[in-house]
Structure formats: structure tokens, C-alpha cells
MIDRENKE-665722 format. One record per residue (C-alpha): residue number from 1; x, y, z. Coordinates in Angstrom, 2 decimals. Example, Ala and Ser with C-alpha at 12.3 -4.5 7.8 and 13.67 -1.06 7.14 Angstrom:
<seq:1; east:12.30; north:-4.50; up:7.80>
<seq:2; east:13.67; north:-1.06; up:7.14>
//
This chain:
<seq:1; east:158.21; north:122.22; up:13.04>
<seq:2; east:156.58; north:123.54; up:9.91>
<seq:3; east:156.55; north:127.12; up:8.57>
<seq:4; east:154.92; north:128.44; up:5.39>
<seq:5; east:155.76; north:131.94; up:4.17>
<seq:6; east:155.00; north:133.94; up:1.04>
<seq:7; east:157.99; north:135.97; up:-0.17>
<seq:8; east:158.23; north:138.65; up:-2.85>
<seq:9; east:161.20; north:137.14; up:-4.69>
<seq:10; east:161.66; north:134.69; up:-7.54>
<seq:11; east:162.21; north:130.97; up:-6.98>
<seq:12; east:165.59; north:131.08; up:-8.77>
<seq:13; east:166.75; north:134.01; up:-6.62>
<seq:14; east:165.70; north:132.30; up:-3.40>
<seq:15; east:167.28; north:128.98; up:-4.35>
<seq:16; east:170.48; north:130.73; up:-5.40>
<seq:17; east:170.68; north:132.36; up:-1.97>
<seq:18; east:170.13; north:129.03; up:-0.17>
<seq:19; east:172.84; north:127.42; up:-2.34>
<seq:20; east:175.22; north:130.32; up:-1.66>
<seq:21; east:174.62; north:129.94; up:2.10>
<seq:22; east:175.47; north:126.23; up:1.86>
<seq:23; east:178.67; north:127.08; up:-0.06>
<seq:24; east:179.65; north:129.59; up:2.64>
<seq:25; east:178.91; north:127.09; up:5.42>
<seq:26; east:181.08; north:124.44; up:3.76>
<seq:27; east:183.93; north:126.93; up:3.32>
<seq:28; east:183.63; north:128.22; up:6.90>
<seq:29; east:183.77; north:124.72; up:8.37>
<seq:30; east:186.14; north:122.89; up:6.00>
<seq:31; east:188.14; north:125.72; up:4.40>
<seq:32; east:187.31; north:124.16; up:1.00>
<seq:33; east:185.66; north:126.12; up:-1.80>
<seq:34; east:182.75; north:124.27; up:-3.36>
<seq:35; east:180.78; north:125.51; up:-6.37>
<seq:36; east:176.99; north:125.24; up:-6.58>
<seq:37; east:177.21; north:122.66; up:-9.37>
<seq:38; east:179.23; north:120.42; up:-7.01>
<seq:39; east:176.37; north:120.37; up:-4.49>
<seq:40; east:174.70; north:117.08; up:-5.28>
<seq:41; east:172.59; north:114.55; up:-3.42>
<seq:42; east:174.89; north:112.56; up:-1.14>
<seq:43; east:177.43; north:115.40; up:-0.67>
<seq:44; east:178.64; north:115.37; up:2.97>
<seq:45; east:180.84; north:117.45; up:5.26>
<seq:46; east:181.44; north:117.67; up:9.01>
<seq:47; east:181.07; north:120.63; up:11.34>
<seq:48; east:180.57; north:121.58; up:14.98>
<seq:49; east:177.07; north:122.78; up:15.74>
<seq:50; east:175.46; north:124.00; up:18.96>
<seq:51; east:172.13; north:122.46; up:19.90>
<seq:52; east:169.19; north:124.41; up:21.37>
<seq:53; east:170.64; north:124.28; up:24.87>
<seq:54; east:174.09; north:125.46; up:23.74>
<seq:55; east:175.89; north:122.11; up:23.80>
<seq:56; east:178.40; north:121.67; up:20.95>
<seq:57; east:178.13; north:118.51; up:18.84>
<seq:58; east:180.12; north:117.21; up:15.90>
<seq:59; east:177.63; north:116.67; up:13.07>
<seq:60; east:177.77; north:115.20; up:9.61>
<seq:61; east:175.79; north:117.27; up:7.13>
<seq:62; east:174.42; north:115.40; up:4.11>
<seq:63; east:172.56; north:116.90; up:1.17>
<seq:64; east:169.62; north:114.55; up:0.70>
<seq:65; east:167.89; north:116.39; up:-2.14>
<seq:66; east:168.78; north:119.43; up:-4.21>
<seq:67; east:166.56; north:120.39; up:-7.15>
<seq:68; east:166.93; north:123.97; up:-8.35>
<seq:69; east:164.75; north:125.98; up:-7.86>
<seq:70; east:162.17; north:123.84; up:-6.08>
<seq:71; east:163.68; north:121.90; up:-3.15>
<seq:72; east:166.59; north:121.49; up:-0.78>
<seq:73; east:166.78; north:118.87; up:1.97>
<seq:74; east:169.71; north:118.27; up:4.32>
<seq:75; east:170.31; north:115.92; up:7.26>
<seq:76; east:172.45; north:116.85; up:10.27>
<seq:77; east:173.48; north:113.65; up:12.03>
<seq:78; east:175.18; north:113.56; up:15.45>
<seq:79; east:175.48; north:111.03; up:18.25>
<seq:80; east:172.15; north:112.37; up:19.58>
<seq:81; east:170.17; north:111.73; up:16.39>
<seq:82; east:169.31; north:113.24; up:13.03>
<seq:83; east:167.82; north:116.65; up:12.35>
<seq:84; east:166.35; north:117.04; up:8.86>
<seq:85; east:165.56; north:120.42; up:7.32>
<seq:86; east:163.78; north:121.00; up:4.05>
<seq:87; east:162.88; north:123.95; up:1.88>
<seq:88; east:160.17; north:123.44; up:-0.73>
<seq:89; east:159.63; north:126.40; up:-3.02>
<seq:90; east:156.40; north:126.96; up:-4.93>
<seq:91; east:156.30; north:129.71; up:-7.55>
<seq:92; east:153.08; north:131.72; up:-7.18>
<seq:93; east:153.79; north:134.30; up:-9.86>
<seq:94; east:156.48; north:136.66; up:-11.05>
<seq:95; east:158.60; north:137.60; up:-8.05>
<seq:96; east:156.37; north:135.72; up:-5.60>
<seq:97; east:156.96; north:132.33; up:-4.01>
<seq:98; east:155.66; north:130.28; up:-1.12>
<seq:99; east:158.36; north:128.62; up:0.97>
<seq:100; east:157.51; north:125.51; up:2.96>
<seq:101; east:160.16; north:125.01; up:5.65>
<seq:102; east:160.13; north:121.75; up:7.62>
<seq:103; east:162.41; north:120.68; up:10.46>
<seq:104; east:162.24; north:117.25; up:12.10>
<seq:105; east:164.39; north:115.45; up:14.66>
<seq:106; east:164.73; north:111.69; up:15.12>
<seq:107; east:166.61; north:110.74; up:18.30>
<seq:108; east:169.32; north:108.08; up:18.27>
<seq:109; east:167.52; north:106.34; up:21.16>
<seq:110; east:163.93; north:106.28; up:22.42>
<seq:111; east:164.94; north:108.43; up:25.39>
<seq:112; east:166.61; north:111.04; up:23.16>
<seq:113; east:163.59; north:110.99; up:20.85>
<seq:114; east:161.22; north:111.60; up:23.78>
<seq:115; east:163.46; north:114.36; up:25.13>
<seq:116; east:163.50; north:116.01; up:21.70>
<seq:117; east:159.69; north:115.94; up:21.52>
<seq:118; east:159.45; north:117.60; up:24.95>
<seq:119; east:162.04; north:120.23; up:24.01>
<seq:120; east:160.22; north:120.85; up:20.72>
<seq:121; east:157.02; north:121.64; up:22.63>
<seq:122; east:158.93; north:124.12; up:24.79>
<seq:123; east:160.85; north:125.78; up:21.96>
<seq:124; east:158.35; north:125.48; up:19.08>
<seq:125; east:157.09; north:129.08; up:19.20>
<seq:126; east:160.61; north:130.53; up:19.32>
<seq:127; east:161.76; north:128.21; up:16.53>
<seq:128; east:158.90; north:129.30; up:14.28>
<seq:129; east:159.58; north:132.94; up:15.09>
<seq:130; east:163.31; north:132.49; up:14.31>
<seq:131; east:162.53; north:130.70; up:11.03>
<seq:132; east:160.05; north:133.39; up:9.93>
<seq:133; east:162.66; north:136.04; up:10.71>
<seq:134; east:165.30; north:134.10; up:8.73>
<seq:135; east:163.00; north:133.87; up:5.69>
<seq:136; east:162.21; north:137.60; up:5.91>
<seq:137; east:165.93; north:138.38; up:6.15>
<seq:138; east:166.64; north:136.27; up:3.06>
<seq:139; east:163.86; north:138.08; up:1.19>
<seq:140; east:165.20; north:141.51; up:2.23>
<seq:141; east:168.77; north:140.57; up:1.29>
<seq:142; east:167.69; north:139.39; up:-2.17>
<seq:143; east:165.61; north:142.53; up:-2.83>
<seq:144; east:168.37; north:144.85; up:-1.58>
<seq:145; east:171.02; north:143.16; up:-3.75>
<seq:146; east:169.18; north:142.94; up:-7.08>
//
């Protein structure tokens, strides 16, 4: 799934919010406080995560790439496969960015990969709608808390 969205916030502000969300997620799942400067490529932690059909899975989250303020990529690996999400941020001007959000799943087996492709076709519209709403909510939060 791929979503592109123009937001009326700065790249630094947006990246700071993404980093803060990662910090909060780590704390909520591990009870350990991690600072932004500790978030480096290769950083991992484990958490329980529900899939699209509500089934809980233990996943290992790994930061694959983190370059402030232009990119963040993370992998979520479970026994079913690996889901990779990425945010690429392009600065268009003062207080205006374009966010490229990408989400891909690679199944642990051919059958799981095929099942994921079928499910993606069924859920693609809702996933894009949810992602657009998430990006709008991040934009609103940043603007409201300046």
C-alpha cells in the first residue's frame, strides 16, 4: 500500500512527532524509557500486535532506517511474515511537506504471502483511508501544539 499526502507542517516537526510516537510505543510495550538519540538503525524491541483480522501476534520491531528529518523505516516480524512500513518526507517549502507512506508484507511461506495479497486487495481502500486519517491527525496535533 502506498499513500502520498501533502501536510502543512515542517519536516522537523513531523519527524519529531514520529520519533515521539516510537518512544511512546517502546515505553508502552517494554516499560523502558528510550530517548530519540537512542533510536538507531538496528534497534529492536518486542510487542504484541493485532493483525487485520484481530488475531494477536508477538512481533519483533526493528528500526531499519532513521534519518531525521527525511526517512523512517521499521520492520515488524512475526511467525506469519514481515510487515515493513516507511515514511519518506520531502520538504516542499516552509511549513509544507509531502509524506510518502509505504507498507509492504512478505509472508513467511508462499501460502501466507498469497493470503496476504488477497487480504490486501480486500482491505486496501480501508487501509489507505486509515493512513490518510492518521497523517491528517498528526498534522492537526502538530499545528495545535505549536
